[in-house]
N, C-alpha and C positions, 0 to 999 in steps of 0.2 A: 974976371969973375963971372960976367954975363955969359961969356963963351962956355965956361965950365958948367954953368947951370943948364945951358941949352943942350950940351953934350950929355949931361947926366939925365935930363928929361927924355932925350931921344933914346938913350939906352934903356930906360925904364919902359918906354912905349914899345920898343922893339922886343924886349923880353916878354911883355904882356901879350903881344901879338903872337910871338913864337909859342907861348904856353897855350893860347887858344887853338893853335894848329897842331898841337901834339896830343896824342890820345893813347891810353893804355886800355885795351879791350880785354875783359875777362868776365865770365859769367859769375853772378852772385846768386846761387840757387837758393830757393826757399821751398821747404816741404809743402806740398799741396798746390803749388803753382802749376797752372795748366795753360797749354797753348795748342793751337790747331793750325796745320799747314796744308795748303792745297798744292798738289803736285801735278804738273803736266809734263809728260815725257814723250818724245818722238824718237822712235828707234828705227834704224836702218838695218835690216837683216838680209840674209842670203835669199829669203823667200819673198821679201817685199817690206813695206813700211808698216809700222805698228804705232798707234797713238794711244797713250794710256793716261787716264786722269784718276786721281784718288785723293782722299783726305787722310792725313795722319794726325791723330790726337796724341799729345804728349803730356805727361804729368810727372812732376818731381816727387819721388816716393821716399828718398833718403838723401841726406847731405852728410858728407864725411868731414872729419876735422881739418883735412887739408884743402877743403873747398870742392872736391869732387862731388858728383851726385849720381844716384841711380835714377834713370829716367825711363818710365814705362810708356810704351808706344803701342798703338793699335791703328789699323787701317780700316776705312769704310768708303762707301760711294765709288767703288771701283768700276770703271768703264773702259772698254777696249775697242779700238777700230783697227781692222786689218785691211790695208790697201783702200782705206776710205769707207769700208763697210763695217757696221756695228757687229760685234761678236758677243753672243750671249756669254755671260760670266756668272758662274755659280757664286752664291754669297760666300764670302770667306769665312772660315771657322772663327769663332769668337776666342781668338788667341791673342795674347799680349807678349811683347818682347821687353825685357828689362835689361838695360845696358848701362854700365857705368861710364860717365864722361868726366873729363877734366874741366877746369875753368876755361881752358882754351878750346873746348868743344871737341877734344880728341877722344874717341871711344877707347875704353880701357879693357872691358871684358863683357861677355854675355853672362849675366849673373843668374838669370832664370828665365822661364817663359818659353814661347815657341816662335811662331813666325808672324808676330804682329808687326815686326819691322821688315825692312827690305833685305832679301837674301840673294844668294847666287850671283847672277850677272848684274844685279842692281845693288850689290853690297857697297859700291862706291858711294851711294847716297848718304851714308853715315859720316862721310868726310867733307860734306859740302859747307860746313860752317866752322872749319878749323881756323883758329885765330893765331896771330903771332904772339909769342910769349915775351915780347919787349915793347916799349913805347913806340908809337908810330908818329911820324911827322908828315904833314901834307906834302906830297910829291916824292916821298922817300920810299924806296923798295928795300925790304928787309928779308933775309933768308929765314926759313922755318925748317925744322927737322925734328921729327919725333919717331921714337921706336916704341911700339907697344910691348907689353910684358911678355907676349909669346916670342918676341925677338925675331919673328918672321914677317911681321907687318910693319912697314915703315911709311912715313909721310915726309916728303921733302919738296922744297920749292921756294917760292917767293910770294910775299904779300906786299902790295903797294897801297898806301892811303891816298887815293886819288883826290878826294875832297872831304871836307867836314863843314856841313852847313845845316842850319835849322835842326840841330840835334841828330843828324843822320850822317854816318860815315860811309862813304863809297869806297869799296875795296876791290882791287884787281888782283886775283890770285892765279898762280900757275903751280899746280901740284902734281907730283908723281907719287902714286900709291902702290906699293908692293904688298901683295897679299899671298897667303899660302897657296891658294887655288890658281894663281896667275903665273904665267911663264915670263911675263914682262910687265913693267909698271903700267898701271892705268893712268892715263894723262887727263887731268882736269883743268879746264880754263873757265874761271868763274868771275862774274861781276856781281858783287853782293852789296846790299844796303843794310847796314846794321844800326840799330838804335844805340846811340852813343852812351846813354845813361845806363841801360840794362845790359848792353852787349848782346841783345837778342837779335837773331836774324829777322829782318822784315821782308826781304825779297832777295832772291838770287836767280841768276840765269847763266847758262853756259853750255859747255859740251864736255862729254866724256868719250875718250877713244882708247883703243888698245884694250878692250874689255876681254875677260876670260872666255875662251871658246867652250861652248856647251851644246854643240850640235848645230844643224842648219838654221835654227831660229835664233841663234846667238846674235845679239846686236853687234854690228861693226862700229857703230857710233850712236850716241844718245845726246839729243838736245833736251835741255830741261829748264823748267821755270818752277820756282817754289815761292809761295807767298803766304805770309802769316795772316790768319783770318782774325777779324775783330771778335773779341770775346763778349 
């Protein structure tokens, strides 16, 4: 009887520990919610190195019945260095980009607006917080695969829950992103830190390679750091 009791107790403890190390990440959007992210990008081009810093403001403007949301974004505080030298940058136009995202952070469509978001060779930035659509267990690597409605943009790869501590999930992601303007998939390697309660990105760093060719200044590779700013 005592042995059975000990085994049952051990099973309960193991189940509780396993539950603590398992996490389902998905955004729960709220209209009016705002966030701000600081971007730092280091680009290697055929003409030299380019360092870019900017801030992107985001606001949830609509939430759909299925949990998707329209997120409005705009950039400010743009600074550029070319081979270590400051480059004068004209103030960006006051334009905003509104894009629909799923609960897993996958962009669905550009619904309105202009160039408040990142375009062209930097379009990969919209895929930096793609989450798995299934529960994650610490130490487990799961596949991810999404096809956007245009049927020309796909995201595939893996996400690993490296650790879960103090309310922060550390994720290791390897993604291949195929876009209409690219001849081969853009490769993303990302280490991200996500708030376990809200599934919001707190910080991410990594590299993007095999970017679309757009002339001699096209980046061959980009190292990036993104950090959410205190509101």
